[in-house]
N, C-alpha and C positions, 0 to 999 in steps of 0.2 A: 714438873719437867725440869731437867737439868740443862743449863745453857753453858756451853763451852765456847768462849769468845777468843779466837786466836790472836786478837789484837792486844788483849790483856796479858801481862807477864805471868800471872798465876790464876788458877781456877780453884774455886771452893766447891767441894762436894759435901752437901748437908743432907742428912736423912734421919728419920726416926726408925728405931727398931725396938719397940717397947719390950718385947720378950727376950731381948739380948742386951740387958743393961750391964754389960761387962766391957771393960776396955780391951783393946787388942786390935789386931789388923783384920781387914776385910779385903775381899777381892771384888773389883768392879769389872764386869764383862759387858761390853757393848757389841751389838750386832746390827749392821747396816740394814735398814728397812728394804732397800732395793738391791743392794749388792750381796747381802747376807755374809759379808766379811766380818770377822770378829777380832776384837782387840781386848787385851786384859791389862788392868792396872792394879797394883797393890796399894791399898789404903792403909798407911801406917801413921803413927803419931797423931792420935786423936786430939784436936784442939778445942773440943767442946768444954764449956765450963759446967755443964750439967748432963753427963752421959746417961742419966736415967730418962732424959727427955729427947736428946738428939745426939748425933755424932757429926763432927765436922772435920774434914780433911782438906788440906791445901796442896795442890799439885802444880808443878811448873808447867807452863803451856807447852814447852818443848817436848814433853811426853806425848803430846797429841799431834806432833808434826806429821806422822805417817797416816793419820786419820783423815780421810777426805771429808769435806763439808757435806752436811746433810743430816737426815733424821736417822736415829738409832733407837733400838730398844735396849734397855739395860737391866741387868740383874746384879744385885750386890749379895755376895756370899759370905757367910761365916762358917768356916770349915766346909762342909759339903751342902749346907742348907741355904736356901735363898731367903734372905731376911727382908728384902724389899725389891720392887721392880717398877719400871715405868718407862717414860720416853726421855730421850736426850737429843739435843740439837747441837751440832758443831757448826759454828759460824766462822768461816774462813776469812782471811784478810781480803780476798778478792770479792767477797759477798758483803762488803761494808754497807751498801745502801739498801739492802733488801729488808723487807718487813717480816717479822715473826709474830704470829698470833698464837696465844696460849691462854688457857684459863688460869685464874688466880689460884684456884684449888679444884680438885676433881669434881666437887659438888656444884661449882659455879657455872652459870650460863654466860657470864660476862667474860670478855677477853681483854688481855693486855696487848698493846701493839708496840713493838720495838722498831724504831726507825733509825737504822745506822747505829751510831755510837750512843 
């Protein structure tokens, strides 16, 4: 799960795409679970030190200003192919005290609890 915390000035997007071990830009598309509203973000300037293992991009939080708080599904595209997908949570400034539950990995039954900051 990707967490976008609007209190922080920047957001890191980290993902692996083993069959795409080339640098370059990707497209992040998120779709609201309840609203079905979609938003697109270009992922340029890979900051990863090992692109064969993972990709890392840093985006300014202001890019997410128009995105309402809540749960989203995401797809990351390279050209027209989906390289990875999953869940994303946008935590707004107004939701500072809420709890977020998420597994450490998709295979885990244990959950992490985030309380505020």
